N, C-alpha and C positions, 0 to 999 in steps of 0.2 A: 218600701219605693212604692208610692199610689200609681194612679195613667197620669199619662203625663215630665213623668219625673225621671232619670237615667240616675248612674255614676258619673262621679270625674272621673276621666280617663288616668289622673294622675297623686289624686288626691284617696278616693273612693269614698268622697261626701256624694251623698242627694243631695244633686241639683236640676232645676227645669229644662227639658228639653233642648226650650229656645232656647238658655243661657249664651254668652256667644260667651262669659270671660267663668271662673266657677266667685263664689265667692266665699269660701274657704284660704283655698291654694292660692288662689287672684291667675292662673292658670290663662292663656289665651285660651276660649275654645274652638276659635276661627282655623286653627288647624290640626284638629282633628275631624276622624275621619270614621263617619259616621257608619258603619259596612252593614249595620238593624238596623237602620231612620225606617228605610225602605220595604219589610218583609218581601212586597211584591215583583222588587225592581230586581234585575235581571244580570247571570253573573256577565254577561258581557256585560255591563252600566258598571255594576263593579269591579273591575279588568278595567278600564275604561275610565274611569280613576283613580287606581289606584297610579296608571301612567302619570296620568295628569299635576300627584299629587308629588310620584317620585323621580319621574322622564326615565322607570324602567320597558323597558322593554317584551314586547307581549307574550314569551313566556316566560321570564322575570314575575312579571306579576299576576300569569296561571298559578305560578307556586309557591306567590304572594296570596295567595287567594286560601289557593286550598294548605295551607298554613293558618288558615286564620279559621277556617273551620273545621280543620283539625283540633285544636285548642278551644274554639268557642267561642269568639271573643268577636264582644260585642259592638263596645268602642275601642279604638285603637289609636295613639299622637303617630305625631307626622314622622318624630323621632325614632320608633320603634316598626313607623313599617321603614325608616330609610337602615335601619339598625337591622331589617328581615333580608333588603335586597343587598346589601354590604353580606352578608354571610353567604344567601345562594348564589353571589358572586365569584365568593372564595373559594366555595366547593367548586364553582363551576372549570372552575381556572386553575383546581387541585385538581381538577378531571382530568382536564384537559391538557398539561405536561403531564401528567402520569398518559396519555395515548400519546402523547407526541412522545416523552423515553421510549414506550415499547414498539413505535415505529421506527425511532434510531436505531434500538438491538436488531428486531429483524433484517432492516436495513444493512446494515454492518456486517450480522451475520453471514446473509446472502454471499457480499460481498467477498469476504473473507471469505466463502466456502468454493466460490467461482473460482476463486484467486490461487485455493489453493489447488481446484484441477487443470487452471492453466499452466502450472509451476507441472505438475506433473505431464503434460500432454508436450512441452518445450523438450520434459528431460528425455521423455521419450524417444522427442522427432529428433534431439541431439545427437543420443546413443547410439538410435537407427541411421543417421549417417554416416557419423563416424564410425560405424560396422562395418559401410560398405566401403567409407573409404582409406582401414585398413587395410579390408581385400586388394582393391585395385591398388594399396604401397606394397601390398606383400606378393605381386604376379608380380611388378615394376622390380623390385628389390628380388625377385628369385631370378628374373628375366637378366640381371645383371647381373648375381654374381656368375650365372653362365659364362657372358659375356666376358669377362675381365676378371675375373677369382675376385678374392679380396685379401691377397700378397699387398698392403701396404709400399714397399720399396721398388714392386713389378708397375702399380700403379703410378709412381713417381716417377720414377726413371723414361717410364713412357707417354712426360705429362695427360695421362688421363688427368689427371687433381693438382690446380694449382690451390696456397695456402697462402689465406691472406690475416691480419691480423686487426687486433680493435680498433674503431675514429675509421683504417680504408671503406672504401664505396665499390660494391662489386652489382654491376650492369648486367643485368642477363637478357639484355633486349626487351625485356616484358615486367621486368622488377628494379630496381635498386632498394637494396637492404646493405643494412650497416650500424655491428651492434659497437655498443659503449661500453656498458657495462656488465660485470656479470657475477654469482654469488652463490651461497648453499644452506640452506633452511631441514628443516624438517619439519616445518607442520607450512601448508597455501593454507589462503578462504577466506574465510571468513568464519563468524563464533555459531552461521547459521549453517553455511553450509562450506564443511572443510573435509579439508585430507590431510592426511599424518606420512609420515613415510613411512614409519615402521623398523620394527626392528632389523641394523644391517645393514640400511639405506637411505637416501636425502636426495632432495631436491637442488637443479640443476637449474637454477634463473637467472635466463638470457634477457637484456635489454637490448629491444630490435626495434632502427626503424629503419619500416617498410614503404616505398611508392613504385606506386601503377606510371606508367610511365607510356602505357598500350594506350591505342585509338578509344579501345571499349571498358564495360567494366570487368574486374578477373577476382577470380576467386584465389583467395589469400589461404595458408597453414601453418604451418609452424616445422616445415622442415623435417633432420636429424639430428641428435647426437650424436658422433662418434668418439673412439676413443683406442689408444692403439695395448694389446696385448699377445705378449710371447710374435710378436713380425705383425701380426691382424686383426684387419678391421673388430672395433665391434659395435654393433648400428642398436643406438638402440631409437626405432622413429617412427616410437608412437609419445607425443605429446596430453600431457594432463592435460584433464578437462577443467576447469576454474572457475564458478560459474559470480567472475569476476571484472566488470568494464575495466584492469588493469591490464588485466593479458587477455592475449590474443590468442582466440581456440578458431572459429573456421568464421568467417565476413567477407565480403566486396569491397571492392574500391574501388572505388571510379578514379574513371580518368582522370591524371594526374597529381589525385589528389595523396595525401601519409598517413600512415597509424604509426604510432609509436606505443611501444606494450610489451607486457610480458612476456616467454615464450616459457612452462616450466617440463624440466624433465626425474623420472625419478631414476637415478644412476647408485649404485653398491657403494656403499662410505669406505670398500679395502680398495676403490678408483683415487687413486688424486689424481690421474691427470698425466699430461694434461690433454682437456676433452675442444674435439671442435664442433661445430656446427656449421653446418651441410643446409643452406638453404633453398627450398623449392624446384623443381625441375636445373639447377644445374652441376657441376661436376666443381665449386669450392668451397672449401674451404674455410672459415677464418679462427684460426688458433687460442683461443681462450687464458689468455697470459696474462696480467696486468706487467 
């Protein structure tokens, strides 16, 4: 090839530098960008030309120019420029998606880690509160035993206790209670947090409606369950902690609002009943018989 000639970027044949159409393949050379036409042309101008021809961004045009220099291309068609731009954008999009996926994965791990700690804190707080509650209840129970004894017949004769049946409403002055149903199961909770009754035990499940009839917010709990054995009370004063919205554990109830839910007690399988549910701060007994 002599001075004043160049190779056609489409067919590779020798043509004049000033040619606007290849005499061999008839390609339109006006659509060809001559990167090395002017050896003195600055990279800034070359980048500007690439952007004008392809619509590429500044960063994309820089990447195209670097690729052209690496491959030592003197003439390149507009189609090849557009193909290079397409490849650059596909790589950029792929890298962006990987970054987004990694960020989402890190966020999910962070959320899960925080969520796990939140559950642990909640469980610890519940157990602390539950321990304090049981301590107070133990003191009250000891005081009650000392004052009135544990003989069922004596208590009934002295009218210390009043007996109700399913569906009846008990009014304690601050709360109203109504038990609508009960049953026995071996397992309570869900697949993540669950309790098993174990050998020789069963769970007594009581469905109760509690209404706060006081003028201020009041704390509610599960009360206790009783059964008669050899003429004396067996008292089950500790409800089960069940992490399920259907179960009542420790809650606040606003004035004149109601809460219907389940209360669970672990009892011996050998006891066939009848069982009695005693609402909190009450001398009433609800006999669990259908």
